[in-house]
C-alpha positions as CSV (number, residue, x, y, z in Angstrom):
1,X,-136.5,69.2,321.7
2,X,-132.9,69.7,322.9
3,X,-131.6,73.2,322.5
4,X,-128.5,71.7,320.8
5,X,-130.4,69.9,318.1
6,X,-132.2,73.1,317.2
7,X,-128.9,74.7,316.1
8,X,-128.3,75.1,312.4
9,X,-125.0,73.8,311.1
10,X,-123.6,77.3,310.8
11,X,-124.5,78.1,314.4
12,X,-123.1,74.9,315.7
13,X,-119.9,75.4,313.7
14,X,-119.3,78.7,315.4
15,X,-119.7,77.1,318.9
16,X,-117.5,74.2,318.0
17,X,-114.7,76.6,316.7
18,X,-114.9,78.6,319.9
19,X,-114.7,75.6,322.1
20,X,-118.2,76.2,323.5
21,X,-119.5,72.9,322.2
22,X,-117.9,69.6,321.5
23,X,-118.5,67.4,318.5
24,X,-119.3,64.5,320.9
25,X,-122.0,66.5,322.7
26,X,-123.5,67.6,319.4
27,X,-123.6,64.1,317.9
28,X,-124.9,62.6,321.2
29,X,-127.8,65.1,321.2
30,X,-128.7,64.2,317.7
31,X,-128.6,60.5,318.4
32,X,-130.8,61.1,321.5
33,X,-133.3,62.9,319.3
34,X,-133.2,60.1,316.7
35,X,-133.8,57.5,319.4
36,X,-136.8,59.4,320.7
37,X,-138.4,60.2,317.3
38,X,-137.3,57.5,314.9
39,X,-140.0,55.0,315.8
40,X,-142.6,57.5,314.6
41,X,-140.8,59.2,311.8
42,X,-138.7,56.4,310.2
43,X,-136.1,58.6,308.6
44,X,-133.1,56.3,308.8
45,X,-132.2,53.2,306.8
46,X,-129.0,52.5,308.7
47,X,-127.4,53.9,311.9
48,X,-124.3,53.1,313.8
49,X,-124.4,55.3,316.9
50,X,-121.1,54.0,318.4
51,X,-119.3,54.7,315.2
52,X,-120.7,58.2,314.9
53,X,-119.7,59.0,318.6
54,X,-116.2,57.6,318.0
55,X,-115.8,59.8,315.0
56,X,-116.9,62.8,317.0
57,X,-114.5,62.1,319.8
58,X,-111.7,61.7,317.4
59,X,-112.5,65.1,315.9
60,X,-112.6,66.7,319.3
61,X,-108.9,65.6,319.8
62,X,-107.6,67.0,316.5
63,X,-107.1,70.4,314.9
64,X,-110.1,71.8,313.0
65,X,-110.3,69.9,309.7
66,X,-112.6,72.2,307.8
67,X,-115.9,74.2,307.8
68,X,-118.0,71.1,308.8
69,X,-115.7,70.0,311.6
70,X,-117.9,68.1,314.1
71,X,-121.1,68.7,312.2
72,X,-123.4,65.6,311.9
73,X,-125.0,64.9,308.5
74,X,-127.3,62.3,307.0
75,X,-126.6,60.6,303.6
76,X,-129.3,59.4,301.3
77,X,-129.1,55.7,300.8
78,X,-128.3,55.9,297.1
79,X,-125.0,57.5,297.9
80,X,-122.0,55.1,298.5
81,X,-120.3,55.0,301.9
82,X,-117.3,52.8,302.5
83,X,-118.0,52.2,306.2
84,X,-121.8,51.9,306.1
85,X,-124.1,49.8,304.0
86,X,-125.6,51.3,300.9
87,X,-128.7,49.4,299.8
88,X,-130.2,52.0,297.4
89,X,-133.5,51.6,299.2
90,X,-133.8,48.0,297.8
91,X,-134.0,44.7,299.5
92,X,-132.0,43.4,296.5
93,X,-128.9,45.2,297.9
94,X,-129.5,44.7,301.6
95,X,-126.2,44.7,303.4
96,X,-124.2,45.9,300.3
97,X,-120.9,47.5,301.2
98,X,-119.3,49.7,298.6
99,X,-115.5,49.6,298.4
100,X,-115.2,53.4,298.7
101,X,-117.0,56.6,299.5
102,X,-118.9,58.7,296.9
103,X,-117.1,61.9,295.9
104,X,-119.5,64.0,298.0
105,X,-119.1,61.8,301.1
106,X,-115.3,62.0,300.7
107,X,-115.5,65.8,300.5
108,X,-117.7,65.9,303.7
109,X,-115.3,63.7,305.7
110,X,-112.3,65.9,304.5
111,X,-114.2,68.9,305.8
112,X,-114.7,67.3,309.2
113,X,-118.3,66.2,309.0
114,X,-119.6,63.3,311.1
115,X,-121.6,60.8,309.0
116,X,-124.5,59.9,311.3
117,X,-126.1,57.3,309.0
118,X,-128.0,56.6,305.8
119,X,-131.4,58.1,305.3
120,X,-134.4,56.3,303.8
121,X,-135.1,56.6,300.1
122,X,-137.6,55.0,297.8
123,X,-136.2,52.0,295.9
124,X,-133.4,53.3,293.6
125,X,-134.8,56.8,294.3
126,X,-137.7,55.9,292.1
127,X,-141.4,55.1,292.8
128,X,-141.5,52.2,295.4
129,X,-141.7,54.3,298.6
130,X,-139.8,53.9,301.8
131,X,-141.3,53.9,305.3
132,X,-140.7,57.5,306.3
133,X,-143.6,59.5,307.8
134,X,-144.1,63.3,307.9
135,X,-142.8,64.6,311.2
136,X,-145.6,67.2,311.3
137,X,-148.3,64.5,311.0
138,X,-147.4,60.8,310.8
139,X,-150.5,60.0,308.8
140,X,-149.1,62.2,306.0
141,X,-146.5,61.6,303.3
142,X,-143.1,63.2,303.0
143,X,-143.1,62.8,299.2
144,X,-140.3,60.8,297.5
145,X,-137.5,60.0,297.2
146,X,-135.2,62.1,299.5
147,X,-137.9,61.4,302.1
148,X,-135.6,60.3,305.0
149,X,-133.2,63.3,304.5
150,X,-136.1,65.8,304.5
151,X,-137.7,64.3,307.6
152,X,-134.5,64.0,309.5
153,X,-133.6,67.6,309.0
154,X,-137.1,69.0,309.5
155,X,-137.4,66.9,312.8
156,X,-134.1,68.3,314.2
157,X,-132.4,64.9,314.0
158,X,-129.5,66.4,312.1
159,X,-128.9,69.9,310.7
160,X,-127.9,68.7,307.2
161,X,-128.7,65.8,304.9
162,X,-127.8,64.9,301.3
163,X,-130.5,64.2,298.8
164,X,-130.8,63.9,295.0
165,X,-133.3,65.0,292.4
166,X,-134.2,63.4,289.1
167,X,-137.7,64.9,288.9
168,X,-138.8,66.4,292.2
169,X,-137.1,64.4,294.9
170,X,-135.5,67.2,296.9
171,X,-137.9,70.1,296.4
172,X,-141.2,68.2,297.2
173,X,-140.0,66.3,300.3
174,X,-138.3,69.4,301.7
175,X,-141.5,71.4,301.1
176,X,-143.8,68.7,302.6
177,X,-141.6,68.5,305.7
178,X,-141.1,72.3,306.2
179,X,-137.4,72.4,305.4
180,X,-135.2,74.3,302.9
181,X,-134.3,72.1,299.9
182,X,-131.7,73.0,297.4
183,X,-131.3,71.5,293.9
184,X,-128.3,73.0,292.2
185,X,-127.7,73.5,288.5
186,X,-127.2,70.2,286.8
187,X,-123.6,69.0,287.2
188,X,-122.6,71.6,289.9
189,X,-121.6,68.8,292.4
190,X,-120.0,65.5,291.5
191,X,-122.3,62.5,291.3
192,X,-119.4,60.0,291.3
193,X,-120.6,57.2,293.7
194,X,-124.3,58.1,293.5
195,X,-126.5,55.4,292.0
196,X,-127.6,56.6,288.6
197,X,-131.3,56.8,287.7
198,X,-131.5,59.0,284.6
199,X,-128.0,60.3,283.7
200,X,-129.0,63.6,282.0
201,X,-131.3,64.5,284.9
202,X,-129.8,63.2,288.2
203,X,-128.6,66.0,290.5
204,X,-127.0,65.9,293.9
205,X,-128.4,68.4,296.4
206,X,-129.4,68.7,300.0
207,X,-131.8,69.6,302.8
208,X,-131.1,72.3,305.4
209,X,-132.8,74.6,307.9
210,X,-131.1,77.9,306.8
211,X,-129.7,79.6,303.8
212,X,-126.4,80.0,305.6
213,X,-126.3,76.2,305.8
214,X,-127.0,75.9,302.1
215,X,-124.0,78.1,301.4
216,X,-121.8,76.2,303.9
217,X,-122.6,72.8,302.5
218,X,-122.4,74.0,298.9
219,X,-118.9,75.4,299.5
220,X,-117.7,72.0,300.6
221,X,-119.4,70.0,297.8
222,X,-118.3,72.4,295.1
223,X,-114.8,73.0,296.3
224,X,-115.5,76.8,296.0
225,X,-114.9,78.5,299.4
226,X,-117.0,81.5,298.3
227,X,-119.9,79.5,297.1
228,X,-123.1,81.4,297.6
229,X,-121.4,84.4,299.1
230,X,-122.7,86.9,296.5
231,X,-125.1,89.6,297.8
232,X,-127.7,91.5,295.8
233,X,-127.0,95.1,295.1
234,X,-130.6,95.8,294.2
235,X,-134.2,94.9,295.2
236,X,-134.9,91.3,293.9
237,X,-136.7,91.1,290.6
238,X,-139.1,88.2,290.9
239,X,-141.2,86.6,288.2
240,X,-144.5,85.2,289.3
241,X,-144.6,82.0,287.2
242,X,-147.8,80.0,287.4
243,X,-146.6,77.6,284.6
244,X,-148.9,75.7,282.3
245,X,-149.8,73.4,285.2
246,X,-151.5,76.1,287.2
247,X,-154.9,74.4,287.0
248,X,-153.3,71.2,288.6
249,X,-152.6,73.1,291.8
250,X,-154.9,72.9,294.7
251,X,-156.6,76.2,295.7
252,X,-154.6,76.6,298.9
253,X,-151.4,76.4,296.8
254,X,-152.6,78.9,294.3
255,X,-153.6,81.3,297.1
256,X,-150.3,81.0,298.8
257,X,-148.3,81.8,295.7
258,X,-150.5,84.9,295.1
259,X,-150.1,85.8,298.7
260,X,-146.3,85.5,298.5
261,X,-146.3,87.7,295.4
262,X,-148.3,90.3,297.2
263,X,-146.0,90.2,300.3
264,X,-142.9,90.5,298.0
265,X,-144.5,93.6,296.3
266,X,-145.2,95.1,299.7
267,X,-141.6,94.5,300.7
268,X,-140.5,96.6,297.7
269,X,-139.4,93.7,295.6
270,X,-140.1,94.1,291.9
271,X,-142.6,91.5,290.9
272,X,-143.8,90.8,287.3
273,X,-146.0,88.2,285.7
274,X,-144.1,85.7,283.6
275,X,-145.9,83.5,281.1
276,X,-143.7,80.7,279.7
277,X,-143.6,80.2,275.9
278,X,-146.1,77.6,274.6
279,X,-143.6,74.8,274.0
280,X,-142.9,74.7,277.8
281,X,-146.4,73.1,278.2
282,X,-144.9,69.8,277.0
283,X,-141.8,69.8,279.1
284,X,-143.2,67.7,282.0
285,X,-144.0,64.9,279.7
286,X,-140.7,65.3,277.9
287,X,-138.9,64.8,281.2
288,X,-140.9,61.7,282.0
289,X,-139.8,60.2,278.6
290,X,-136.2,61.0,279.3
291,X,-136.5,59.6,282.8
292,X,-138.0,56.3,281.5
293,X,-135.6,55.8,278.6
294,X,-132.5,56.4,280.7
295,X,-133.8,54.4,283.8
296,X,-134.6,51.4,281.6
297,X,-130.9,51.2,280.8
298,X,-129.6,52.2,284.2
299,X,-131.6,49.3,285.8
300,X,-131.3,46.8,283.0
301,X,-129.5,44.2,285.1
302,X,-132.0,44.4,288.1
303,X,-135.0,44.3,285.7
304,X,-133.8,41.5,283.5
305,X,-132.1,39.3,286.2
306,X,-133.8,40.1,289.5
307,X,-137.2,41.5,288.7
308,X,-139.0,39.4,291.4
309,X,-136.9,41.0,294.1
310,X,-137.9,44.5,293.2
311,X,-140.8,46.5,294.7
312,X,-144.1,46.4,292.8
313,X,-144.0,50.2,292.0
314,X,-140.4,49.8,290.7
315,X,-141.5,47.0,288.4
316,X,-144.5,48.9,287.1
317,X,-142.3,51.9,286.3
318,X,-139.6,49.8,284.6
319,X,-142.2,47.9,282.6
320,X,-143.3,51.3,281.2
321,X,-139.8,52.5,280.8
322,X,-138.7,49.4,278.8
323,X,-141.5,50.1,276.3
324,X,-140.6,53.7,275.5
325,X,-139.4,54.1,271.9
326,X,-136.0,55.8,271.2
327,X,-137.6,58.3,268.9
328,X,-139.7,59.7,271.7
329,X,-136.6,60.0,273.9
330,X,-134.7,62.0,271.3
331,X,-137.7,64.2,270.6
332,X,-137.9,65.0,274.3
333,X,-134.2,65.9,274.4
334,X,-134.7,68.2,271.4
335,X,-137.6,70.0,273.0
336,X,-135.6,70.6,276.2
337,X,-132.6,71.9,274.3
338,X,-134.8,74.3,272.3
339,X,-136.4,75.6,275.6
340,X,-133.2,76.3,277.4
341,X,-132.3,79.5,275.5
342,X,-135.9,80.7,275.8
343,X,-135.7,80.3,279.5
344,X,-132.3,82.1,279.6
345,X,-134.1,85.1,277.8
346,X,-136.7,85.1,280.6
347,X,-134.0,85.6,283.1
348,X,-132.7,88.7,281.4
349,X,-135.6,90.6,283.1
350,X,-135.9,88.8,286.5
351,X,-133.5,87.4,289.1
352,X,-135.6,84.4,289.9
353,X,-139.0,82.9,289.3
354,X,-141.4,82.1,292.1
355,X,-143.7,79.1,291.6
356,X,-145.3,76.4,293.8
357,X,-143.0,73.7,295.3
358,X,-145.7,71.2,295.0
359,X,-149.3,71.1,293.7
360,X,-150.8,70.2,297.0
361,X,-150.3,69.8,300.7
362,X,-148.7,66.6,302.0
363,X,-151.2,63.8,301.2
364,X,-151.9,60.5,302.9
365,X,-149.2,57.9,303.4
366,X,-150.8,55.6,300.7
367,X,-150.2,58.3,298.1
368,X,-146.6,59.3,298.6
369,X,-145.8,60.4,295.0
370,X,-148.4,62.9,294.0
371,X,-147.7,64.8,290.8
372,X,-144.4,66.7,290.3
373,X,-145.7,69.0,287.6
374,X,-144.2,72.1,289.3
375,X,-140.7,70.4,289.5
376,X,-139.9,68.2,286.5
377,X,-139.6,70.9,283.9
378,X,-137.0,72.8,286.0
379,X,-135.0,69.6,286.6
380,X,-135.1,68.9,282.8
381,X,-133.9,72.5,282.1
382,X,-131.0,72.0,284.5
383,X,-131.6,75.2,286.4
384,X,-131.1,75.6,290.2
385,X,-134.1,75.5,292.5
386,X,-134.7,76.3,296.2
387,X,-137.8,75.7,298.3
388,X,-138.5,77.8,301.3
389,X,-141.0,76.9,304.1
390,X,-142.9,80.1,304.0
391,X,-146.5,79.0,304.7
392,X,-148.8,76.5,306.3
393,X,-152.1,75.1,305.2
394,X,-155.3,75.0,307.2
395,X,-154.2,71.8,309.0
396,X,-150.8,73.3,309.9
397,X,-148.9,71.3,307.3
398,X,-146.0,73.1,305.6
399,X,-146.4,74.7,302.1
400,X,-143.2,75.7,300.3
401,X,-142.4,78.5,297.9
402,X,-140.1,77.5,295.1
403,X,-137.5,79.9,293.6
404,X,-136.0,79.1,290.2
405,X,-132.7,80.7,289.0
406,X,-130.7,80.9,285.8
407,X,-128.5,78.0,284.9
408,X,-125.2,78.0,286.8
409,X,-126.2,81.2,288.7
410,X,-126.5,79.2,291.9
411,X,-124.8,81.8,294.0
412,X,-127.2,84.5,292.7
413,X,-130.2,82.3,293.4
414,X,-129.1,81.8,297.0
415,X,-128.8,85.5,297.4
416,X,-132.3,86.0,296.2
417,X,-133.6,83.2,298.4
418,X,-131.9,84.9,301.4
419,X,-133.6,88.2,300.6
420,X,-137.0,86.5,300.3
421,X,-136.5,84.5,303.5
422,X,-135.5,87.7,305.4
423,X,-138.2,90.0,304.0
424,X,-141.3,87.8,303.6
425,X,-140.3,84.6,305.5
426,X,-141.1,83.6,309.1
427,X,-138.4,85.9,310.6
428,X,-140.0,88.9,309.0
429,X,-143.3,88.2,310.8
430,X,-142.0,87.3,314.2
431,X,-144.3,89.8,315.9
432,X,-147.3,89.1,313.6
433,X,-148.5,85.6,314.3
434,X,-152.1,86.0,313.2
435,X,-153.0,82.8,311.5
436,X,-154.9,82.7,308.2
437,X,-156.0,80.0,306.0
438,X,-153.0,80.8,303.9
439,X,-150.6,80.3,306.7
440,X,-147.5,82.4,306.2
441,X,-146.8,82.3,309.9
C-alpha cells in the first residue's frame, strides 16, 4: 500500500495546505490503488480517472477552495452527480445522467473535494446486492447497501465516501469492512438529490478512517464549521445496552461487547447497564413495516411499469411491501413516536449507549444481508450512530462497536466516540498486541 493512500483526509489536508503534497499526486495514488485492488474488491460502479486527475490539476492551480481542497471522495451510486452516471445500482437506469448534483455533492465540490467516482450499492439501496467483496477476505460479504463506499475506504482506495442508511446500510458495511461509519441524526444533512427509499428513515452519512475525518466531512455537509468540535469535560458515561435482540447475536459478538465494557470501566469510564423499556422489543418490526410501506410508494413506477428489469431480491421485497396494510404502517409510526421520549429519558443518565454494530461477523458472499436487528431500531428512532473498528474475530475479520447518541446531539456523540477510540481503541493498545479470540488488537 502506498504511503499516500494510507493518509486520512485530515492528514492529507494539512499536507496539501502546506504545499507538501499536490492534489494530483494524491488522486493519482488513489487511482493506482484502485487499479491494483478493484478486480478483487469491486467497490466502484463508475470511474473516470482522467476526469478526476484533471479536477485535481485544476485545484492545484487555484487558491484553496475549502477544507476538502484536493481530497478524493467516493459517492454512493444512489446520489446524483451531474458529470457522472447515477444508476441507483439498477440495470434499469444504466447510463442515467442526472441534470444536476445532489446537495451533498454540490457542497463537496464547493469545499474543493475531488469526486473520484460512484461506489457500488445494492439496487435502489435495497436488497438486491452489488458485486463488492470484503477487502479483508474476498469470500466474505461487506453487507448492504453502502457496500462499495465501506470497502473503498477500508481498502485505502479513498479516505472518504458517502453512504446512506435506511435500516443498517452504513453501520453494518463499515463494521464488516473495519472502517468508521457515521449515521447522523435524521435530517442533519440534506437528502436533496439522493434517491428516496423510505422517506421517514433515509439518512445521508459517510464512511471514514478517523474521527477527525468524520468531523471534517460533517462540517462540510452540515454547513456548520464547528461541527463535531465539542470536547467532553468529564469521563464518558456509557450505557451497556444489549437490546431485546441480544439472543440473536453470535457468541463472539456478545463477548466483544462485554469485553469493550470491561475495557471502558478499566479506563475510568462510567459504565452502567441499560435495559430498554418493553415496547422497544417491537421496534425492529415496526421499522420494517415503515420501510415496506414507504418503499412501495417510492418505487411504484419501477414496480408497476418495469418489474421485469429489476433484480429478483428487489421484486421479492416490493411484492411484500405492496401487500402491507396502511393500518400496520400507522401503528408502527405511533410506536416509534411513543418510544422517542422514553429514549430521551435514558440519555439523561448516559452520554452514549454501546451495543453491537452487527449480530455476526461478515458472512459468506451468498448471504450479504444478514439481520440488522442491532441497527433498525436506532434508525427508526432518528438518533445518531457511530461504529468503531475496535476488535477482530478468530478469523481476523473486523468486529465493530456501535455507539448511539441522543437525537441531534451529533457533536456530543463524536466527542464520546473520540474518547472511546483513544482510550480503548487500537491506538490505546499499540504496545499490547497479544491476540485473543475476542480480538481488540
